[in-house]
C-alpha positions as CSV (number, residue, x, y, z in Angstrom):
1,M,-0.1,-0.1,0.2
2,V,3.0,2.4,1.0
3,D,3.7,1.8,-3.4
4,L,0.8,2.7,-4.1
5,E,0.2,5.7,-2.0
6,E,4.2,7.3,-3.5
7,V,2.9,6.4,-7.4
8,F,-1.0,8.2,-6.5
9,G,1.3,11.0,-4.4
10,K,3.3,11.5,-7.8
11,L,0.9,10.5,-10.1
12,R,-1.1,14.2,-9.1
13,N,1.8,16.3,-8.5
14,Y,2.7,16.1,-12.2
15,N,-0.8,15.9,-13.1
16,M,-0.7,12.4,-14.7
17,H,-4.1,10.1,-15.1
18,L,-3.9,6.4,-15.5
19,N,-6.2,4.6,-18.5
20,P,-8.8,2.0,-16.6
21,E,-9.2,0.2,-18.9
22,K,-5.2,-0.7,-18.7
23,C,-4.6,-0.4,-14.4
24,T,-5.1,-3.7,-13.4
25,F,-4.3,-4.1,-9.5
26,G,-4.3,-7.7,-7.1
27,I,-3.5,-10.2,-9.8
28,D,-1.0,-12.7,-9.1
29,G,0.9,-12.3,-12.8
30,D,0.3,-11.5,-16.4
31,K,1.8,-10.5,-20.1
32,F,2.9,-7.5,-20.4
33,L,5.1,-6.6,-23.7
34,N,5.5,-10.2,-24.1
35,F,6.9,-11.1,-20.7
36,M,5.4,-12.8,-17.8
37,I,5.1,-10.4,-13.7
38,T,4.7,-12.0,-11.1
39,H,4.5,-10.0,-8.0
40,Q,7.9,-13.0,-7.4
41,E,9.8,-12.3,-11.4
42,I,10.0,-11.4,-14.9
43,K,9.8,-14.7,-17.2
44,V,10.0,-14.8,-20.7
45,N,6.6,-15.6,-22.7
46,P,6.8,-18.9,-23.5
47,D,4.6,-18.5,-26.3
48,K,7.0,-16.1,-28.0
49,C,9.6,-18.8,-27.6
50,T,9.1,-21.4,-30.0
51,A,9.5,-20.4,-32.5
52,I,13.4,-20.5,-31.1
53,L,13.5,-23.2,-29.5
54,E,12.0,-25.4,-32.9
55,M,14.0,-23.7,-35.4
56,R,16.5,-26.4,-36.7
57,S,20.0,-26.1,-36.7
58,F,21.7,-24.4,-39.8
59,T,23.8,-27.6,-42.1
60,N,26.0,-25.2,-44.0
61,I,27.5,-21.6,-44.1
62,R,24.6,-20.3,-46.6
63,E,21.9,-21.5,-44.5
64,V,23.0,-18.7,-42.0
């Protein structure tokens, strides 16, 4: 709560407003900018990594 009070205070000082359609509070985790955000860590979104993980290895210099 202290962190939220600080953030909202700074927003008020600079006369900034949050878009309620884009703000979410009290969730355990969500996707943000292709990252998985939780209260403990920031992880890469596995949906975005599958193409790289499934890509076959190059067999010769021309394929690079």
